[in-house]
C-alpha positions in Angstrom: 16.6 3.8 23.9 16.0 6.4 26.7 12.3 6.7 27.8 10.5 9.9 26.6 7.0 10.4 27.8 4.5 11.1 25.1 0.7 11.5 25.3 0.2 10.1 21.8 2.0 7.1 20.3 1.5 6.3 16.6 2.4 3.0 15.1 2.6 2.4 11.3 2.5 -1.1 9.8 3.5 -1.2 6.1 3.8 -4.0 3.6 4.1 -2.1 0.3 6.0 0.9 -1.1 2.8 2.9 -1.4 1.9 2.2 2.2 5.4 3.4 3.2 5.1 6.6 1.2 1.7 7.3 2.8 3.1 6.5 6.2 5.8 9.2 5.7 3.1 11.6 4.5 0.9 11.1 7.6 3.7 11.0 10.2 5.4 14.1 8.9 2.2 16.1 9.2 1.9 15.8 13.0 3.1 18.8 15.1 1.9 17.5 18.5 5.1 16.0 19.7 3.9 12.5 19.3 6.2 9.5 18.9 5.9 7.8 15.5 7.2 4.2 14.9 7.5 2.3 11.7 7.1 -1.4 11.5 7.8 -3.0 8.1 7.0 -6.5 6.8 9.7 -6.1 4.1 13.2 -5.1 5.0 13.6 -2.8 2.0 10.8 -0.6 3.4 13.1 0.5 6.2 15.2 2.5 3.8 15.0 6.3 3.7 11.9 7.4 1.8 10.4 10.9 2.3 10.7 11.5 6.0 13.5 10.9 8.5 11.7 11.7 11.7 10.8 8.2 12.8 11.4 7.5 16.4 12.4 4.0 15.4 12.1 1.7 12.4 11.8 -2.0 12.9 11.6 -5.0 10.6 8.9 -7.6 11.3 10.1 -10.8 9.6 7.0 -12.9 8.8 9.2 -16.0 8.4 10.9 -15.5 11.7 9.7 -18.9 13.1 9.5 -22.2 11.3 7.7 -25.5 12.0 4.3 -26.1 13.5 2.2 -23.0 14.4 5.0 -20.9 12.9 2.6 -18.1 12.1 1.2 -17.8 15.7 4.7 -18.0 17.2 6.0 -15.3 14.9 3.0 -13.1 15.8 3.8 -13.5 19.5 7.4 -12.5 18.9 6.2 -9.4 17.0 3.8 -8.4 19.7 6.6 -8.6 22.3 8.8 -6.3 20.1 5.9 -3.8 19.5 5.0 -3.7 23.2 8.6 -3.1 24.1 8.7 -0.2 21.7 5.6 1.4 23.2 6.9 1.0 26.7 10.2 2.6 25.7 8.5 6.0 25.2 5.5 5.9 27.4 3.9 4.2 30.4 0.8 6.4 30.6 0.0 7.4 27.0 -3.5 8.8 26.6 -3.8 7.6 23.0 -2.2 4.9 20.8 -2.9 5.0 17.1 -2.4 2.0 14.9 -2.1 2.8 11.2 -2.6 -0.2 8.8 -4.1 -1.0 5.4 -6.8 -3.4 6.6 -7.9 -5.0 9.8 -7.9 -8.4 8.2 -4.0 -8.9 8.2 -3.3 -11.3 11.1 -0.1 -9.9 12.5 -1.1 -6.2 12.7 -4.7 -7.2 13.7 -3.4 -9.0 16.8 -1.8 -5.7 17.9 -5.2 -4.1 18.4 -6.4 -6.4 21.2 -3.0 -6.8 22.7 -2.4 -3.0 23.2 -6.0 -2.5 24.4 -5.3 -5.1 27.1 -1.8 -4.0 28.0 -2.5 -0.3 28.0 -6.1 -0.2 29.3 -5.7 3.4 30.4 -5.1 4.6 26.8 -7.6 5.0 24.0 -6.5 2.6 21.2 -7.6 3.7 17.7 -7.0 2.5 14.2 -6.4 4.5 11.0 -6.7 2.7 7.6 -4.2 3.8 4.9 -4.3 3.3 1.1 -3.0 -0.1 0.0 -3.0 0.0 -3.7 -5.2 -1.0 -6.6 -6.6 -3.9 -4.5 -8.5 -1.3 -2.6 -11.0 -1.4 -5.5 -12.1 -5.0 -4.6 -13.8 -4.1 -1.4 -17.5 -4.4 -0.4 -18.9 -6.4 2.5 -17.5 -9.5 4.2 -19.3 -12.7 3.5 -20.7 -14.9 6.3 -18.0 -17.4 5.5 -15.3 -14.8 6.0 -16.8 -13.6 9.3 -17.0 -17.2 10.6 -13.4 -17.8 9.6 -12.3 -14.8 11.6 -14.3 -15.9 14.6 -12.5 -19.3 14.4 -9.2 -17.5 15.0 -10.3 -17.1 18.6 -11.6 -20.7 19.1 -10.9 -22.8 22.2 -7.8 -24.4 20.7 -6.1 -21.2 19.7 -7.0 -19.5 23.1 -5.5 -22.5 24.9 -2.3 -22.7 22.9 -1.7 -19.0 22.4 -3.4 -16.9 25.1 -1.4 -13.9 24.1 -3.1 -13.8 20.7 -6.5 -12.4 20.4 -7.8 -11.7 17.0 -10.0 -8.5 16.6 -12.9 -10.1 14.8 -15.1 -7.7 12.8 -17.9 -7.7 10.2 -19.3 -5.3 7.6 -16.9 -3.5 5.2 -14.1 -5.9 4.4 -11.2 -3.7 5.4 -12.8 -3.0 8.8 -14.0 0.6 8.1 -17.4 0.1 9.8 -15.8 -0.7 13.2 -16.0 2.0 16.0 -12.3 1.5 16.7 -11.5 2.9 13.2 -11.3 6.7 13.5 -9.9 7.6 10.1 -9.7 6.3 6.6 -7.0 8.1 4.5 -7.6 8.2 0.8 -6.6 10.2 -2.3 -8.9 12.5 -4.3 -11.0 10.4 -6.8 -10.4 7.1 -5.0 -14.0 6.1 -4.3 -14.3 3.6 -1.5 -17.2 1.8 0.2 -16.8 3.2 3.7 -18.3 5.7 6.1 -17.7 9.0 4.5 -17.5 10.8 7.8 -14.3 9.0 8.6 -12.5 9.8 5.3 -9.6 12.2 5.1 -8.2 13.0 1.6 -4.5 13.5 0.9 -3.3 16.2 -1.4 -1.3 14.8 -4.3 2.4 15.5 -4.4 3.4 18.4 -6.7 6.6 17.9 -8.6 7.2 21.7 -8.6 7.0 21.6 -4.8 9.5 18.7 -4.8 12.0 20.9 -6.7 11.9 19.2 -10.1 11.6 21.0 -13.4 8.8 19.5 -15.5 9.9 17.7 -18.6 8.0 15.6 -21.1 9.8 12.4 -20.3 7.8 9.1 -20.4 8.1 6.1 -18.2 7.0 2.7 -19.5 6.3 0.2 -16.7 6.9 -3.4 -17.6 4.7 -6.3 -16.5 5.3 -10.1 -16.4 2.1 -10.8 -18.3 3.0 -14.3 -19.3 3.4 -15.6 -15.7 -0.4 -16.0 -15.2 -1.2 -15.9 -18.9 -2.8 -12.5 -18.6 -1.9 -11.7 -22.2 -0.8 -13.6 -25.3 2.3 -12.7 -27.4 0.0 -11.4 -30.2 -1.9 -9.2 -27.7 1.4 -7.8 -26.4 2.4 -7.0 -29.9 -0.8 -5.0 -30.4 -0.2 -3.1 -27.2 3.4 -2.4 -28.2 2.1 -0.9 -31.5 -0.4 1.3 -29.7 2.2 2.4 -27.1 4.5 3.5 -30.0 1.6 5.6 -31.5 0.9 7.1 -28.1 4.5 8.2 -27.6 4.3 10.1 -30.9 1.0 11.6 -29.9 2.2 13.0 -26.6 5.4 14.4 -28.1 7.8 12.7 -25.7 11.3 13.7 -24.6 13.2 10.7 -23.4 11.4 7.3 -22.9 12.5 5.2 -20.0 11.6 1.6 -19.3 11.2 0.2 -15.7 11.2 -3.6 -15.5 8.7 -5.3 -13.1 10.3 -6.4 -9.8 9.3 -10.0 -10.7 10.5 -9.7 -14.3 10.4 -13.1 -16.0 12.8 -12.3 -18.8 10.1 -11.4 -21.4 10.6 -7.6 -20.9 7.1 -7.0 -22.1 6.5 -3.5 -23.5 10.2 -2.8 -23.9 11.1 -1.4 -27.3 14.3 -0.4 -29.1 15.3 3.1 -28.2 13.9 3.0 -24.6 16.4 3.8 -21.9 16.4 0.9 -19.5 16.4 1.7 -15.8 18.7 -1.0 -14.4 18.9 0.0 -10.8 16.2 -1.2 -8.4 14.3 1.5 -6.8 10.6 1.5 -5.6 8.4 3.0 -8.3 6.9 5.4 -5.7 10.3 7.0 -5.1 11.2 7.0 -8.7 8.1 9.0 -9.5 8.9 11.5 -6.9 12.6 11.9 -7.8 12.4 11.9 -11.6 10.5 14.2 -13.9 8.2 11.8 -15.7 5.2 13.6 -16.9 3.7 10.5 -18.5 3.4 6.9 -17.3 2.3 4.1 -19.7 1.6 0.4 -19.1 -1.3 -2.0 -19.6 -2.9 -2.8 -16.2 0.1 -2.2 -13.9 -0.7 -0.9 -10.4 2.1 1.6 -11.2 -0.5 3.6 -13.3 -2.8 3.7 -10.3 0.1 4.6 -8.0 1.3 7.4 -10.3 -2.1 9.1 -10.1 -2.5 8.5 -6.4 0.8 10.2 -5.6 1.1 12.8 -8.3 -2.4 13.6 -9.4 -2.6 16.1 -12.3 1.2 16.5 -12.4 1.3 13.1 -14.2 -0.7 11.7 -17.2 -1.2 7.9 -16.9 -2.4 5.6 -19.7 -3.6 2.0 -19.5 -3.1 0.6 -23.0 -5.0 -2.6 -23.9 -6.5 -3.3 -20.5 -9.5 -4.6 -22.3 -7.5 -7.6 -23.5 -6.3 -9.1 -20.2 -7.4 -12.5 -19.2 -9.4 -12.1 -16.0 -13.1 -12.6 -15.1 -15.4 -9.9 -16.5 -16.5 -8.5 -13.2 -12.9 -8.2 -12.0 -12.0 -6.4 -15.2 -14.9 -4.0 -14.8 -13.9 -3.2 -11.3 -10.3 -2.7 -12.4 -11.3 -0.4 -15.2 -13.7 1.7 -13.0 -11.0 1.9 -10.3 -8.3 3.2 -12.6 -10.7 5.7 -14.2 -11.7 7.0 -10.8 -8.2 8.2 -10.0 -7.7 9.7 -13.5 -5.9 6.9 -15.4 -6.9 7.2 -19.1 -7.9 3.8 -20.7 -6.9 3.2 -24.3 -8.4 0.0 -25.7 -6.9 -1.8 -28.6 
């Protein structure tokens, strides 16, 4: 790759489809001539999504090394690749921005201290991007968690792996309280426990702007609810009945069913007459390309994602969330989180 000098280098680290969609949204918004690089922890996230202007896309295989200290040796290999990419476009960049979902992830965390050390002339900053429904379970780091992070830089680790320095932090559990974090991207209605001064809200996608005619088609998102005994067969039957009623109430066009990526064969929430989507495509892209005005499931993150991406262009319903087998406090957080982005809860 020929070297092109750039004052600003922006690195995006993604692990989920939503993170990739958000990365495309952010990177495509810049008009300052900066170089944007995508690093994906899943190979499928290198596919074409919404933006094709990436300077380079690279797969960071988390299982690249095996054996003792495989995680640390893999992290070093990743750092070498990332540093090489930055050097390929700049030697004297004024600013390096690292975009990630949380500071706590080991591999992307190591990048912070490494780039601060290697490019001491540049200002290294971090932006936090939406991760998914797990963003609801935030709050403050416990003393145990803070101590665990400090131990990542203990004498043994420093001696064996001097190239790895973990950016230890405290406070808000995604790292939002740290001065190195300049921006927290979020969607309207997604209430987070972070410094409000750092928050920047995305606009939702608009299907009309995407060139799609609005229709009243429905998408049912399947869930492997038996894998962790989240629901019983009787409870699934109750949810199925309520979904059938809801379809009649909203006056649907065609009804499509999207199996879960980890489908266990149960095909929960699938009913006769539904059109099965057999090709595998990330839900995020499916929502953008197809004209689903309504999305229905029970407690799928797809409901959260549909509202995060499409906002008022999509009606999302969580049917029977009150039945799932999780601790009460976790269920309450989940319900409040889904409601905060506009998902309608229908208890059965």
